[in-house]
N, C-alpha and C positions, 0 to 999 in steps of 0.2 A: 716676884718682881718687886714688891713693896720692900722686902727685907734688903734686897740688893741696892735699891735706891737709898734706903736709910744708911746702909753701910758706906756708900759712896759719899753721902753728905758728911758722915762722921770722919771719913778720910780727909775731905776738904777742910773740915774744922781743924783737924790735927796738923795740917800744913800751915795754918795760921798766916795765910797770905795777907789778910787785911791789916795786920799790925806790923808785918815786916815783908813788904812786897819785893823781895829779892829773888829773882828767878833762879840764880845759881844756888842759893840756900835751899829753896824749895825743891829743886832738882836733886840735890844731895839727899834731902830728907825722903824724897820719893824712893830713892835707891836704898836708903837705910831702913825705912819702915815697911816697905811693901815688896811683894814678889813681882817679878816681871809681868806676870799675867794681871795682877792687880793694877799695876801702873798703866798698862794698856787699856784695861777696862775703865779706869778712872779718866784717862784721856778721852776716851769715847763718850763717857758720861758727861764730862765737862763740855765737850764739843756739841753734844746733843742739847744740853740745857742752854748753851749759848745760842744755838740756832733757833730754839723755841722762843727765846727772848727777842731775837732779831725779827722773827716772823710776827710775833705778837705786837711789837712796837714799831714795825716798819713804817706804817702810815704816820705815826707820831713823829718819827725821825724825819720823814720826807715832807711833812706838812709845812705850812708857812705860818709862823716862823720855824717850826720844827725844833729838833734837838740839834744844837749847834756843834756838830762834829763831822769830820770827813768820813769817808768809807773806812779808813784805817782806824780812826777814832771810834767809830761805831762798833767795830770789832773789839777794840780794846775795852770800851765801857761795858759792853755786854758780857765779855769774859770776866771783867772785874766784878760784876754783879754776882756771877756764879762763884768766883773766888772768895767772896765775902761770906758765903755760907747760905744754908737753907733758909733761915729766917729772913735774911736780907733779900734773897732771891724771891721768896714767896710774897714779900711785901713791897716789891718794887712797882713803881708807877711811872707813867710818862713824865709826870712832874718831877719825880725824884731823879730820873735819868737826865732830864733837862738841867736840873740843879747841879748834878754831878758834872755835866759838860760845862756849864757856865762858870763853875768854880774850879774847873780843872781838878776835880776830886776823884781821880782814877789814875791807875798806873798803866804803863804799856803792858801788853797782853799777858794775862795769867796763863794763857795757853802756851806761851814760850817755855814754861817750866816742863812741859811734856815732850819736848823735842827728843828726849832720851827714849821715849816709848817706841819711836820708829826703829831705833837700833835694837831695842829689846825684842820687838816683834820680828825683826829680821833674824836675830840669833835663835829665837824659839822655832821659827820655820826651818832654819838650817839644821837645827838639832833634830827636829821631827823628820826631816828628809833623810838625814844621816841614819837615824834609827830604822826607818823603812828600808833603806838601802842595805843595812846590816842584816835585817830579817830576810830580805829577798836573796841576799848573797848566801845565806845559810841554807836556803831551800834548794 
């Protein structure tokens, strides 16, 4: 599990979101650098890490004065934290999230880059079903 997490963080680093947060560019690079299964796995990894952050800092976000972003902004800022890489993610604090929100120092969702994963997942399932159908037809 540890190696898989390390690999996912390396893949996030390779996407270089923090210095060029263009979801079209990142989506193209996902397709160029990674297999469909890797893209799907990375989407799930990013989503899980984002949810961990949302849970960990939920009280800080909702506190008074809290972290000054809407529901949508909260999703964006936590996805951004993952997109900036492992070191940034591991060192994030409520204060840093609040600072990012106050300074508008985040982009609309890093998760948008992974929209292609849903199409890839569908294609892989269809291919698998097709293979099963072929095998059953031969028997």
